[in-house]
PyMOL commands that place a pseudoatom at each C-alpha (Angstrom):
pseudoatom trace, name=CA, resn=MET, resi=1, chain=A, elem=C, hetatm=0, pos=[14.474, 9.973, 40.494]
pseudoatom trace, name=CA, resn=LEU, resi=2, chain=A, elem=C, hetatm=0, pos=[15.616, 10.843, 36.992]
pseudoatom trace, name=CA, resn=PRO, resi=3, chain=A, elem=C, hetatm=0, pos=[16.389, 14.488, 36.168]
pseudoatom trace, name=CA, resn=ASP, resi=4, chain=A, elem=C, hetatm=0, pos=[13.692, 16.702, 34.622]
pseudoatom trace, name=CA, resn=LEU, resi=5, chain=A, elem=C, hetatm=0, pos=[15.716, 16.978, 31.410]
pseudoatom trace, name=CA, resn=TYR, resi=6, chain=A, elem=C, hetatm=0, pos=[15.205, 13.263, 30.777]
pseudoatom trace, name=CA, resn=TYR, resi=7, chain=A, elem=C, hetatm=0, pos=[11.415, 13.598, 30.968]
pseudoatom trace, name=CA, resn=THR, resi=8, chain=A, elem=C, hetatm=0, pos=[11.473, 16.787, 28.891]
pseudoatom trace, name=CA, resn=ILE, resi=9, chain=A, elem=C, hetatm=0, pos=[13.382, 15.104, 26.067]
pseudoatom trace, name=CA, resn=GLY, resi=10, chain=A, elem=C, hetatm=0, pos=[11.262, 11.957, 26.242]
pseudoatom trace, name=CA, resn=SER, resi=11, chain=A, elem=C, hetatm=0, pos=[7.956, 13.837, 26.238]
pseudoatom trace, name=CA, resn=SER, resi=12, chain=A, elem=C, hetatm=0, pos=[9.085, 16.119, 23.409]
pseudoatom trace, name=CA, resn=PHE, resi=13, chain=A, elem=C, hetatm=0, pos=[10.084, 13.113, 21.320]
pseudoatom trace, name=CA, resn=ARG, resi=14, chain=A, elem=C, hetatm=0, pos=[6.706, 11.436, 21.959]
pseudoatom trace, name=CA, resn=ILE, resi=15, chain=A, elem=C, hetatm=0, pos=[4.871, 14.583, 20.895]
pseudoatom trace, name=CA, resn=ILE, resi=16, chain=A, elem=C, hetatm=0, pos=[6.853, 14.857, 17.649]
pseudoatom trace, name=CA, resn=ILE, resi=17, chain=A, elem=C, hetatm=0, pos=[6.328, 11.187, 16.779]
pseudoatom trace, name=CA, resn=SER, resi=18, chain=A, elem=C, hetatm=0, pos=[2.629, 11.448, 17.629]
pseudoatom trace, name=CA, resn=VAL, resi=19, chain=A, elem=C, hetatm=0, pos=[2.152, 14.513, 15.411]
pseudoatom trace, name=CA, resn=ILE, resi=20, chain=A, elem=C, hetatm=0, pos=[3.872, 12.736, 12.510]
pseudoatom trace, name=CA, resn=GLY, resi=21, chain=A, elem=C, hetatm=0, pos=[1.681, 9.671, 13.048]
pseudoatom trace, name=CA, resn=ILE, resi=22, chain=A, elem=C, hetatm=0, pos=[-1.502, 11.757, 13.093]
pseudoatom trace, name=CA, resn=ALA, resi=23, chain=A, elem=C, hetatm=0, pos=[-0.412, 13.538, 9.902]
pseudoatom trace, name=CA, resn=PHE, resi=24, chain=A, elem=C, hetatm=0, pos=[0.057, 10.207, 8.113]
pseudoatom trace, name=CA, resn=CYS, resi=25, chain=A, elem=C, hetatm=0, pos=[-3.351, 9.010, 9.314]
pseudoatom trace, name=CA, resn=VAL, resi=26, chain=A, elem=C, hetatm=0, pos=[-5.044, 12.188, 8.086]
pseudoatom trace, name=CA, resn=ILE, resi=27, chain=A, elem=C, hetatm=0, pos=[-3.354, 11.872, 4.676]
pseudoatom trace, name=CA, resn=ILE, resi=28, chain=A, elem=C, hetatm=0, pos=[-4.539, 8.267, 4.319]
pseudoatom trace, name=CA, resn=ILE, resi=29, chain=A, elem=C, hetatm=0, pos=[-8.111, 9.196, 5.249]
pseudoatom trace, name=CA, resn=VAL, resi=30, chain=A, elem=C, hetatm=0, pos=[-8.162, 12.175, 2.862]
pseudoatom trace, name=CA, resn=ILE, resi=31, chain=A, elem=C, hetatm=0, pos=[-6.868, 10.042, -0.025]
pseudoatom trace, name=CA, resn=ALA, resi=32, chain=A, elem=C, hetatm=0, pos=[-9.472, 7.342, 0.641]
pseudoatom trace, name=CA, resn=VAL, resi=33, chain=A, elem=C, hetatm=0, pos=[-12.301, 9.888, 0.830]
pseudoatom trace, name=CA, resn=THR, resi=34, chain=A, elem=C, hetatm=0, pos=[-11.368, 12.048, -2.158]
pseudoatom trace, name=CA, resn=HIS, resi=35, chain=A, elem=C, hetatm=0, pos=[-10.521, 9.278, -4.633]
pseudoatom trace, name=CA, resn=GLN, resi=36, chain=A, elem=C, hetatm=0, pos=[-13.485, 7.324, -5.955]
pseudoatom trace, name=CA, resn=GLN, resi=37, chain=A, elem=C, hetatm=0, pos=[-11.423, 4.219, -6.752]
pseudoatom trace, name=CA, resn=CYS, resi=38, chain=A, elem=C, hetatm=0, pos=[-10.311, 4.017, -3.116]
pseudoatom trace, name=CA, resn=ARG, resi=39, chain=A, elem=C, hetatm=0, pos=[-13.830, 3.843, -1.726]
pseudoatom trace, name=CA, resn=ASN, resi=40, chain=A, elem=C, hetatm=0, pos=[-14.374, 0.235, -0.695]
pseudoatom trace, name=CA, resn=VAL, resi=41, chain=A, elem=C, hetatm=0, pos=[-14.935, -1.703, 2.499]
pseudoatom trace, name=CA, resn=ILE, resi=42, chain=A, elem=C, hetatm=0, pos=[-11.262, -2.674, 2.797]
pseudoatom trace, name=CA, resn=ASN, resi=43, chain=A, elem=C, hetatm=0, pos=[-10.161, 0.966, 2.832]
pseudoatom trace, name=CA, resn=LEU, resi=44, chain=A, elem=C, hetatm=0, pos=[-13.079, 1.807, 5.122]
pseudoatom trace, name=CA, resn=LEU, resi=45, chain=A, elem=C, hetatm=0, pos=[-11.589, -0.476, 7.765]
pseudoatom trace, name=CA, resn=GLY, resi=46, chain=A, elem=C, hetatm=0, pos=[-8.144, 0.962, 7.054]
pseudoatom trace, name=CA, resn=CYS, resi=47, chain=A, elem=C, hetatm=0, pos=[-9.477, 4.470, 7.705]
pseudoatom trace, name=CA, resn=ASN, resi=48, chain=A, elem=C, hetatm=0, pos=[-11.137, 3.176, 10.864]
pseudoatom trace, name=CA, resn=THR, resi=49, chain=A, elem=C, hetatm=0, pos=[-7.748, 1.963, 12.099]
pseudoatom trace, name=CA, resn=CYS, resi=50, chain=A, elem=C, hetatm=0, pos=[-6.280, 5.380, 11.267]
pseudoatom trace, name=CA, resn=VAL, resi=51, chain=A, elem=C, hetatm=0, pos=[-8.992, 7.040, 13.379]
pseudoatom trace, name=CA, resn=ALA, resi=52, chain=A, elem=C, hetatm=0, pos=[-8.224, 4.643, 16.244]
pseudoatom trace, name=CA, resn=VAL, resi=53, chain=A, elem=C, hetatm=0, pos=[-4.489, 5.352, 15.993]
pseudoatom trace, name=CA, resn=SER, resi=54, chain=A, elem=C, hetatm=0, pos=[-5.146, 9.111, 15.895]
pseudoatom trace, name=CA, resn=PHE, resi=55, chain=A, elem=C, hetatm=0, pos=[-7.354, 8.803, 18.980]
pseudoatom trace, name=CA, resn=TYR, resi=56, chain=A, elem=C, hetatm=0, pos=[-4.529, 7.130, 20.872]
pseudoatom trace, name=CA, resn=LEU, resi=57, chain=A, elem=C, hetatm=0, pos=[-1.854, 9.550, 19.636]
pseudoatom trace, name=CA, resn=ILE, resi=58, chain=A, elem=C, hetatm=0, pos=[-3.922, 12.604, 20.591]
pseudoatom trace, name=CA, resn=ASN, resi=59, chain=A, elem=C, hetatm=0, pos=[-4.234, 11.254, 24.121]
pseudoatom trace, name=CA, resn=ALA, resi=60, chain=A, elem=C, hetatm=0, pos=[-0.502, 10.500, 24.136]
pseudoatom trace, name=CA, resn=ILE, resi=61, chain=A, elem=C, hetatm=0, pos=[0.175, 14.144, 23.215]
pseudoatom trace, name=CA, resn=VAL, resi=62, chain=A, elem=C, hetatm=0, pos=[-2.102, 15.384, 26.004]
pseudoatom trace, name=CA, resn=THR, resi=63, chain=A, elem=C, hetatm=0, pos=[-0.381, 13.093, 28.502]
pseudoatom trace, name=CA, resn=SER, resi=64, chain=A, elem=C, hetatm=0, pos=[3.056, 14.274, 27.356]
pseudoatom trace, name=CA, resn=ILE, resi=65, chain=A, elem=C, hetatm=0, pos=[2.032, 17.931, 27.693]
pseudoatom trace, name=CA, resn=TYR, resi=66, chain=A, elem=C, hetatm=0, pos=[0.861, 17.331, 31.257]
pseudoatom trace, name=CA, resn=SER, resi=67, chain=A, elem=C, hetatm=0, pos=[4.266, 15.865, 32.116]
pseudoatom trace, name=CA, resn=PHE, resi=68, chain=A, elem=C, hetatm=0, pos=[5.818, 19.308, 31.471]
pseudoatom trace, name=CA, resn=ARG, resi=69, chain=A, elem=C, hetatm=0, pos=[3.694, 20.940, 34.164]
pseudoatom trace, name=CA, resn=GLU, resi=70, chain=A, elem=C, hetatm=0, pos=[5.019, 21.592, 37.624]
pseudoatom trace, name=CA, resn=ASP, resi=71, chain=A, elem=C, hetatm=0, pos=[1.974, 19.932, 39.174]
pseudoatom trace, name=CA, resn=TRP, resi=72, chain=A, elem=C, hetatm=0, pos=[2.435, 16.713, 37.174]
pseudoatom trace, name=CA, resn=ALA, resi=73, chain=A, elem=C, hetatm=0, pos=[2.553, 14.721, 40.426]
pseudoatom trace, name=CA, resn=PHE, resi=74, chain=A, elem=C, hetatm=0, pos=[-0.886, 15.976, 41.459]
pseudoatom trace, name=CA, resn=TYR, resi=75, chain=A, elem=C, hetatm=0, pos=[-3.282, 13.029, 41.427]
pseudoatom trace, name=CA, resn=ALA, resi=76, chain=A, elem=C, hetatm=0, pos=[-6.716, 14.064, 40.203]
pseudoatom trace, name=CA, resn=PRO, resi=77, chain=A, elem=C, hetatm=0, pos=[-9.789, 12.566, 38.504]
pseudoatom trace, name=CA, resn=GLN, resi=78, chain=A, elem=C, hetatm=0, pos=[-8.593, 14.102, 35.217]
pseudoatom trace, name=CA, resn=CYS, resi=79, chain=A, elem=C, hetatm=0, pos=[-5.443, 12.027, 35.542]
pseudoatom trace, name=CA, resn=VAL, resi=80, chain=A, elem=C, hetatm=0, pos=[-7.481, 8.832, 35.864]
pseudoatom trace, name=CA, resn=PHE, resi=81, chain=A, elem=C, hetatm=0, pos=[-9.567, 9.826, 32.832]
pseudoatom trace, name=CA, resn=ARG, resi=82, chain=A, elem=C, hetatm=0, pos=[-6.388, 10.317, 30.785]
pseudoatom trace, name=CA, resn=GLY, resi=83, chain=A, elem=C, hetatm=0, pos=[-5.286, 6.841, 31.836]
pseudoatom trace, name=CA, resn=TYR, resi=84, chain=A, elem=C, hetatm=0, pos=[-8.616, 5.470, 30.684]
pseudoatom trace, name=CA, resn=CYS, resi=85, chain=A, elem=C, hetatm=0, pos=[-8.308, 7.239, 27.308]
pseudoatom trace, name=CA, resn=LEU, resi=86, chain=A, elem=C, hetatm=0, pos=[-4.816, 5.855, 26.709]
pseudoatom trace, name=CA, resn=THR, resi=87, chain=A, elem=C, hetatm=0, pos=[-5.987, 2.339, 27.538]
pseudoatom trace, name=CA, resn=ALA, resi=88, chain=A, elem=C, hetatm=0, pos=[-9.099, 2.721, 25.376]
pseudoatom trace, name=CA, resn=GLY, resi=89, chain=A, elem=C, hetatm=0, pos=[-6.918, 3.919, 22.499]
pseudoatom trace, name=CA, resn=LEU, resi=90, chain=A, elem=C, hetatm=0, pos=[-4.837, 0.762, 22.650]
pseudoatom trace, name=CA, resn=ALA, resi=91, chain=A, elem=C, hetatm=0, pos=[-7.978, -1.372, 22.847]
pseudoatom trace, name=CA, resn=VAL, resi=92, chain=A, elem=C, hetatm=0, pos=[-9.697, 0.149, 19.799]
pseudoatom trace, name=CA, resn=ILE, resi=93, chain=A, elem=C, hetatm=0, pos=[-6.476, -0.200, 17.780]
pseudoatom trace, name=CA, resn=GLY, resi=94, chain=A, elem=C, hetatm=0, pos=[-6.175, -3.881, 18.666]
pseudoatom trace, name=CA, resn=TYR, resi=95, chain=A, elem=C, hetatm=0, pos=[-9.796, -4.670, 17.873]
pseudoatom trace, name=CA, resn=SER, resi=96, chain=A, elem=C, hetatm=0, pos=[-9.636, -2.677, 14.631]
pseudoatom trace, name=CA, resn=TYR, resi=97, chain=A, elem=C, hetatm=0, pos=[-7.044, -5.163, 13.384]
pseudoatom trace, name=CA, resn=SER, resi=98, chain=A, elem=C, hetatm=0, pos=[-9.352, -7.979, 14.471]
pseudoatom trace, name=CA, resn=ILE, resi=99, chain=A, elem=C, hetatm=0, pos=[-12.224, -6.760, 12.292]
pseudoatom trace, name=CA, resn=GLN, resi=100, chain=A, elem=C, hetatm=0, pos=[-9.802, -6.280, 9.391]
pseudoatom trace, name=CA, resn=ALA, resi=101, chain=A, elem=C, hetatm=0, pos=[-8.948, -9.968, 9.701]
pseudoatom trace, name=CA, resn=ILE, resi=102, chain=A, elem=C, hetatm=0, pos=[-12.655, -10.858, 9.864]
pseudoatom trace, name=CA, resn=CYS, resi=103, chain=A, elem=C, hetatm=0, pos=[-13.254, -8.791, 6.721]
pseudoatom trace, name=CA, resn=ARG, resi=104, chain=A, elem=C, hetatm=0, pos=[-10.628, -10.806, 4.849]
pseudoatom trace, name=CA, resn=LEU, resi=105, chain=A, elem=C, hetatm=0, pos=[-12.301, -13.979, 6.115]
pseudoatom trace, name=CA, resn=PHE, resi=106, chain=A, elem=C, hetatm=0, pos=[-15.570, -12.816, 4.554]
pseudoatom trace, name=CA, resn=PHE, resi=107, chain=A, elem=C, hetatm=0, pos=[-13.932, -12.202, 1.185]
pseudoatom trace, name=CA, resn=ALA, resi=108, chain=A, elem=C, hetatm=0, pos=[-11.639, -15.246, 1.123]
pseudoatom trace, name=CA, resn=VAL, resi=109, chain=A, elem=C, hetatm=0, pos=[-13.817, -17.953, 2.695]
pseudoatom trace, name=CA, resn=PHE, resi=110, chain=A, elem=C, hetatm=0, pos=[-17.427, -16.748, 2.792]
pseudoatom trace, name=CA, resn=TYR, resi=111, chain=A, elem=C, hetatm=0, pos=[-17.301, -15.038, -0.591]
pseudoatom trace, name=CA, resn=LYS, resi=112, chain=A, elem=C, hetatm=0, pos=[-20.642, -16.587, -1.598]
pseudoatom trace, name=CA, resn=HIS, resi=113, chain=A, elem=C, hetatm=0, pos=[-22.424, -14.708, 1.188]
pseudoatom trace, name=CA, resn=LYS, resi=114, chain=A, elem=C, hetatm=0, pos=[-22.618, -11.284, -0.431]
pseudoatom trace, name=CA, resn=HIS, resi=115, chain=A, elem=C, hetatm=0, pos=[-24.391, -9.686, 2.532]
pseudoatom trace, name=CA, resn=LEU, resi=116, chain=A, elem=C, hetatm=0, pos=[-21.182, -10.139, 4.558]
pseudoatom trace, name=CA, resn=GLN, resi=117, chain=A, elem=C, hetatm=0, pos=[-19.294, -7.938, 2.082]
pseudoatom trace, name=CA, resn=THR, resi=118, chain=A, elem=C, hetatm=0, pos=[-21.599, -4.911, 2.261]
pseudoatom trace, name=CA, resn=TYR, resi=119, chain=A, elem=C, hetatm=0, pos=[-20.904, -1.521, 3.825]
pseudoatom trace, name=CA, resn=ARG, resi=120, chain=A, elem=C, hetatm=0, pos=[-23.724, -2.124, 6.299]
pseudoatom trace, name=CA, resn=THR, resi=121, chain=A, elem=C, hetatm=0, pos=[-22.037, -5.232, 7.714]
pseudoatom trace, name=CA, resn=HIS, resi=122, chain=A, elem=C, hetatm=0, pos=[-18.690, -3.481, 8.038]
pseudoatom trace, name=CA, resn=TRP, resi=123, chain=A, elem=C, hetatm=0, pos=[-20.196, -0.395, 9.685]
pseudoatom trace, name=CA, resn=ILE, resi=124, chain=A, elem=C, hetatm=0, pos=[-21.820, -2.710, 12.227]
pseudoatom trace, name=CA, resn=MET, resi=125, chain=A, elem=C, hetatm=0, pos=[-18.424, -4.328, 12.896]
pseudoatom trace, name=CA, resn=ILE, resi=126, chain=A, elem=C, hetatm=0, pos=[-16.850, -0.888, 13.359]
pseudoatom trace, name=CA, resn=ILE, resi=127, chain=A, elem=C, hetatm=0, pos=[-19.550, 0.143, 15.848]
pseudoatom trace, name=CA, resn=ILE, resi=128, chain=A, elem=C, hetatm=0, pos=[-19.100, -3.097, 17.810]
pseudoatom trace, name=CA, resn=GLN, resi=129, chain=A, elem=C, hetatm=0, pos=[-15.315, -2.670, 17.758]
pseudoatom trace, name=CA, resn=TRP, resi=130, chain=A, elem=C, hetatm=0, pos=[-15.510, 0.850, 19.231]
pseudoatom trace, name=CA, resn=PHE, resi=131, chain=A, elem=C, hetatm=0, pos=[-18.102, -0.235, 21.779]
pseudoatom trace, name=CA, resn=ILE, resi=132, chain=A, elem=C, hetatm=0, pos=[-15.874, -3.069, 23.000]
pseudoatom trace, name=CA, resn=GLY, resi=133, chain=A, elem=C, hetatm=0, pos=[-12.741, -0.908, 22.864]
pseudoatom trace, name=CA, resn=LEU, resi=134, chain=A, elem=C, hetatm=0, pos=[-14.316, 1.837, 24.978]
pseudoatom trace, name=CA, resn=LEU, resi=135, chain=A, elem=C, hetatm=0, pos=[-16.049, -0.586, 27.353]
pseudoatom trace, name=CA, resn=VAL, resi=136, chain=A, elem=C, hetatm=0, pos=[-13.113, -2.876, 28.146]
pseudoatom trace, name=CA, resn=PRO, resi=137, chain=A, elem=C, hetatm=0, pos=[-11.076, -0.183, 30.006]
pseudoatom trace, name=CA, resn=VAL, resi=138, chain=A, elem=C, hetatm=0, pos=[-14.066, 0.621, 32.264]
pseudoatom trace, name=CA, resn=VAL, resi=139, chain=A, elem=C, hetatm=0, pos=[-13.669, -2.581, 34.298]
pseudoatom trace, name=CA, resn=PRO, resi=140, chain=A, elem=C, hetatm=0, pos=[-10.336, -1.523, 35.913]
pseudoatom trace, name=CA, resn=PHE, resi=141, chain=A, elem=C, hetatm=0, pos=[-12.227, 1.359, 37.573]
pseudoatom trace, name=CA, resn=PHE, resi=142, chain=A, elem=C, hetatm=0, pos=[-13.740, -1.314, 39.819]
pseudoatom trace, name=CA, resn=ILE, resi=143, chain=A, elem=C, hetatm=0, pos=[-10.322, -2.823, 40.604]
pseudoatom trace, name=CA, resn=LYS, resi=144, chain=A, elem=C, hetatm=0, pos=[-8.616, -0.845, 43.332]
pseudoatom trace, name=CA, resn=ASP, resi=145, chain=A, elem=C, hetatm=0, pos=[-5.656, 1.311, 42.221]
pseudoatom trace, name=CA, resn=SER, resi=146, chain=A, elem=C, hetatm=0, pos=[-5.652, -0.047, 38.663]
pseudoatom trace, name=CA, resn=TYR, resi=147, chain=A, elem=C, hetatm=0, pos=[-5.391, 3.455, 37.206]
pseudoatom trace, name=CA, resn=GLU, resi=148, chain=A, elem=C, hetatm=0, pos=[-2.775, 5.474, 39.011]
pseudoatom trace, name=CA, resn=LEU, resi=149, chain=A, elem=C, hetatm=0, pos=[-0.041, 8.012, 38.447]
pseudoatom trace, name=CA, resn=GLU, resi=150, chain=A, elem=C, hetatm=0, pos=[3.284, 6.371, 37.661]
pseudoatom trace, name=CA, resn=LYS, resi=151, chain=A, elem=C, hetatm=0, pos=[6.217, 8.525, 38.673]
pseudoatom trace, name=CA, resn=GLU, resi=152, chain=A, elem=C, hetatm=0, pos=[8.467, 6.580, 36.315]
pseudoatom trace, name=CA, resn=SER, resi=153, chain=A, elem=C, hetatm=0, pos=[6.568, 7.893, 33.277]
pseudoatom trace, name=CA, resn=ARG, resi=154, chain=A, elem=C, hetatm=0, pos=[4.793, 10.914, 34.802]
pseudoatom trace, name=CA, resn=ALA, resi=155, chain=A, elem=C, hetatm=0, pos=[1.552, 9.596, 33.365]
pseudoatom trace, name=CA, resn=CYS, resi=156, chain=A, elem=C, hetatm=0, pos=[-1.633, 7.987, 34.593]
pseudoatom trace, name=CA, resn=ARG, resi=157, chain=A, elem=C, hetatm=0, pos=[-2.091, 4.577, 33.081]
pseudoatom trace, name=CA, resn=LEU, resi=158, chain=A, elem=C, hetatm=0, pos=[-3.256, 1.041, 33.759]
pseudoatom trace, name=CA, resn=THR, resi=159, chain=A, elem=C, hetatm=0, pos=[-0.448, 0.291, 36.158]
pseudoatom trace, name=CA, resn=SER, resi=160, chain=A, elem=C, hetatm=0, pos=[1.466, -2.941, 36.503]
pseudoatom trace, name=CA, resn=HIS, resi=161, chain=A, elem=C, hetatm=0, pos=[1.574, -2.445, 40.278]
pseudoatom trace, name=CA, resn=THR, resi=162, chain=A, elem=C, hetatm=0, pos=[-1.892, -4.013, 40.579]
pseudoatom trace, name=CA, resn=PRO, resi=163, chain=A, elem=C, hetatm=0, pos=[-1.701, -7.664, 39.428]
pseudoatom trace, name=CA, resn=ALA, resi=164, chain=A, elem=C, hetatm=0, pos=[-5.447, -8.099, 38.829]
pseudoatom trace, name=CA, resn=GLY, resi=165, chain=A, elem=C, hetatm=0, pos=[-5.798, -4.928, 36.762]
pseudoatom trace, name=CA, resn=SER, resi=166, chain=A, elem=C, hetatm=0, pos=[-2.593, -5.594, 34.861]
pseudoatom trace, name=CA, resn=LEU, resi=167, chain=A, elem=C, hetatm=0, pos=[-3.627, -9.173, 34.027]
pseudoatom trace, name=CA, resn=TYR, resi=168, chain=A, elem=C, hetatm=0, pos=[-7.082, -8.041, 32.912]
pseudoatom trace, name=CA, resn=GLY, resi=169, chain=A, elem=C, hetatm=0, pos=[-5.609, -5.341, 30.680]
pseudoatom trace, name=CA, resn=THR, resi=170, chain=A, elem=C, hetatm=0, pos=[-3.077, -7.707, 29.136]
pseudoatom trace, name=CA, resn=ILE, resi=171, chain=A, elem=C, hetatm=0, pos=[-5.722, -10.290, 28.253]
pseudoatom trace, name=CA, resn=THR, resi=172, chain=A, elem=C, hetatm=0, pos=[-8.454, -7.967, 26.975]
pseudoatom trace, name=CA, resn=ILE, resi=173, chain=A, elem=C, hetatm=0, pos=[-6.299, -5.362, 25.223]
pseudoatom trace, name=CA, resn=TYR, resi=174, chain=A, elem=C, hetatm=0, pos=[-3.465, -7.443, 23.789]
pseudoatom trace, name=CA, resn=VAL, resi=175, chain=A, elem=C, hetatm=0, pos=[-4.086, -11.200, 23.980]
pseudoatom trace, name=CA, resn=ALA, resi=176, chain=A, elem=C, hetatm=0, pos=[-7.753, -11.262, 22.889]
pseudoatom trace, name=CA, resn=PRO, resi=177, chain=A, elem=C, hetatm=0, pos=[-7.468, -9.200, 19.669]
pseudoatom trace, name=CA, resn=LEU, resi=178, chain=A, elem=C, hetatm=0, pos=[-4.130, -10.782, 18.746]
pseudoatom trace, name=CA, resn=SER, resi=179, chain=A, elem=C, hetatm=0, pos=[-5.553, -14.269, 19.252]
pseudoatom trace, name=CA, resn=ALA, resi=180, chain=A, elem=C, hetatm=0, pos=[-8.549, -13.376, 17.082]
pseudoatom trace, name=CA, resn=VAL, resi=181, chain=A, elem=C, hetatm=0, pos=[-6.239, -12.201, 14.291]
pseudoatom trace, name=CA, resn=VAL, resi=182, chain=A, elem=C, hetatm=0, pos=[-4.091, -15.349, 14.476]
pseudoatom trace, name=CA, resn=ILE, resi=183, chain=A, elem=C, hetatm=0, pos=[-7.119, -17.676, 14.499]
pseudoatom trace, name=CA, resn=VAL, resi=184, chain=A, elem=C, hetatm=0, pos=[-8.854, -15.914, 11.595]
pseudoatom trace, name=CA, resn=TYR, resi=185, chain=A, elem=C, hetatm=0, pos=[-5.749, -15.852, 9.406]
pseudoatom trace, name=CA, resn=GLY, resi=186, chain=A, elem=C, hetatm=0, pos=[-5.126, -19.485, 10.316]
pseudoatom trace, name=CA, resn=ILE, resi=187, chain=A, elem=C, hetatm=0, pos=[-8.615, -20.365, 9.048]
pseudoatom trace, name=CA, resn=ILE, resi=188, chain=A, elem=C, hetatm=0, pos=[-8.018, -18.396, 5.850]
pseudoatom trace, name=CA, resn=PHE, resi=189, chain=A, elem=C, hetatm=0, pos=[-4.683, -20.116, 5.242]
pseudoatom trace, name=CA, resn=TYR, resi=190, chain=A, elem=C, hetatm=0, pos=[-6.202, -23.554, 5.867]
pseudoatom trace, name=CA, resn=ARG, resi=191, chain=A, elem=C, hetatm=0, pos=[-9.170, -22.977, 3.546]
pseudoatom trace, name=CA, resn=VAL, resi=192, chain=A, elem=C, hetatm=0, pos=[-7.000, -21.548, 0.780]
pseudoatom trace, name=CA, resn=ARG, resi=193, chain=A, elem=C, hetatm=0, pos=[-4.637, -24.497, 1.101]
pseudoatom trace, name=CA, resn=GLN, resi=194, chain=A, elem=C, hetatm=0, pos=[-7.571, -26.931, 0.885]
pseudoatom trace, name=CA, resn=SER, resi=195, chain=A, elem=C, hetatm=0, pos=[-8.960, -25.139, -2.173]
pseudoatom trace, name=CA, resn=THR, resi=196, chain=A, elem=C, hetatm=0, pos=[-5.575, -25.291, -3.895]
pseudoatom trace, name=CA, resn=ARG, resi=197, chain=A, elem=C, hetatm=0, pos=[-5.355, -29.043, -3.310]
pseudoatom trace, name=CA, resn=ARG, resi=198, chain=A, elem=C, hetatm=0, pos=[-8.846, -29.585, -4.735]
pseudoatom trace, name=CA, resn=ILE, resi=199, chain=A, elem=C, hetatm=0, pos=[-7.988, -27.577, -7.837]
pseudoatom trace, name=CA, resn=TRP, resi=200, chain=A, elem=C, hetatm=0, pos=[-4.874, -29.663, -8.458]
pseudoatom trace, name=CA, resn=ALA, resi=201, chain=A, elem=C, hetatm=0, pos=[-6.864, -32.867, -7.897]
pseudoatom trace, name=CA, resn=ILE, resi=202, chain=A, elem=C, hetatm=0, pos=[-9.502, -32.068, -10.534]
pseudoatom trace, name=CA, resn=ALA, resi=203, chain=A, elem=C, hetatm=0, pos=[-7.198, -30.400, -13.030]
pseudoatom trace, name=CA, resn=PRO, resi=204, chain=A, elem=C, hetatm=0, pos=[-7.563, -32.088, -16.457]
pseudoatom trace, name=CA, resn=THR, resi=205, chain=A, elem=C, hetatm=0, pos=[-4.688, -34.179, -17.626]
pseudoatom trace, name=CA, resn=VAL, resi=206, chain=A, elem=C, hetatm=0, pos=[-2.990, -32.685, -20.593]
pseudoatom trace, name=CA, resn=ILE, resi=207, chain=A, elem=C, hetatm=0, pos=[-2.845, -35.295, -23.374]
pseudoatom trace, name=CA, resn=ARG, resi=208, chain=A, elem=C, hetatm=0, pos=[0.139, -34.965, -25.593]
pseudoatom trace, name=CA, resn=LEU, resi=209, chain=A, elem=C, hetatm=0, pos=[-0.345, -36.404, -29.101]
pseudoatom trace, name=CA, resn=PRO, resi=210, chain=A, elem=C, hetatm=0, pos=[2.704, -38.107, -30.628]
pseudoatom trace, name=CA, resn=ALA, resi=211, chain=A, elem=C, hetatm=0, pos=[4.336, -36.130, -33.372]
pseudoatom trace, name=CA, resn=ASN, resi=212, chain=A, elem=C, hetatm=0, pos=[3.929, -37.565, -36.915]
pseudoatom trace, name=CA, resn=ASN, resi=213, chain=A, elem=C, hetatm=0, pos=[6.359, -36.163, -39.400]
pseudoatom trace, name=CA, resn=ASN, resi=214, chain=A, elem=C, hetatm=0, pos=[4.917, -38.245, -42.274]
pseudoatom trace, name=CA, resn=VAL, resi=215, chain=A, elem=C, hetatm=0, pos=[1.540, -36.509, -42.385]
pseudoatom trace, name=CA, resn=ALA, resi=216, chain=A, elem=C, hetatm=0, pos=[1.140, -34.817, -45.742]
pseudoatom trace, name=CA, resn=ALA, resi=217, chain=A, elem=C, hetatm=0, pos=[0.129, -31.206, -45.795]
pseudoatom trace, name=CA, resn=PRO, resi=218, chain=A, elem=C, hetatm=0, pos=[-2.903, -30.174, -47.912]
pseudoatom trace, name=CA, resn=ASN, resi=219, chain=A, elem=C, hetatm=0, pos=[-2.213, -29.674, -51.637]
pseudoatom trace, name=CA, resn=MET, resi=220, chain=A, elem=C, hetatm=0, pos=[1.160, -31.232, -51.152]
pseudoatom trace, name=CA, resn=LYS, resi=221, chain=A, elem=C, hetatm=0, pos=[2.541, -32.937, -54.256]
for i in range(1, 221): cmd.bond("trace and resi %d" % i, "trace and resi %d" % (i + 1))
show_as sticks, trace
zoom trace
């Protein structure tokens, strides 16, 4: 078992980093809200990601504070709920990047479909993203010992000690949103590349006329 000083330093560092991260997120949101030129659907999704990051960092701060307590090893329902919140925070962050990629797909590929570029469409995507992000971590509650107190970190989390729960969390929280981002950006890159080739194929040929130095200028004697 590592000494208490190690956990004290580690938890204090996590709290400081989390506070700085939340401050940056708040600044970004305030700038986007208070400046008219920053109010667009792209920045709306950026602010949504900031909210998701803040949600995770707040839970990280709470978890770090609990690690200072003398009863940190006490296993309770509140501990499991904190583990759920940490996992949900990671999920909503991952899926927020997925809908950002989908937004760029709408503007780069489906730009003719104006209804896909409206605030209404993007608010619907945000609602779906949060619904999925908060729902995905519920399943491990039905997998025995998926959320448990890890003495190594003094925190309740989706533990790696349960293979089924760990595999489920890895796929749904990391692999799924990352795969969506890679696929969407791959489609965008392919379509842009195809469009560039078509433009070069139909570009008019520049006809260069031969120079004629013997042509007389008007009124030339």
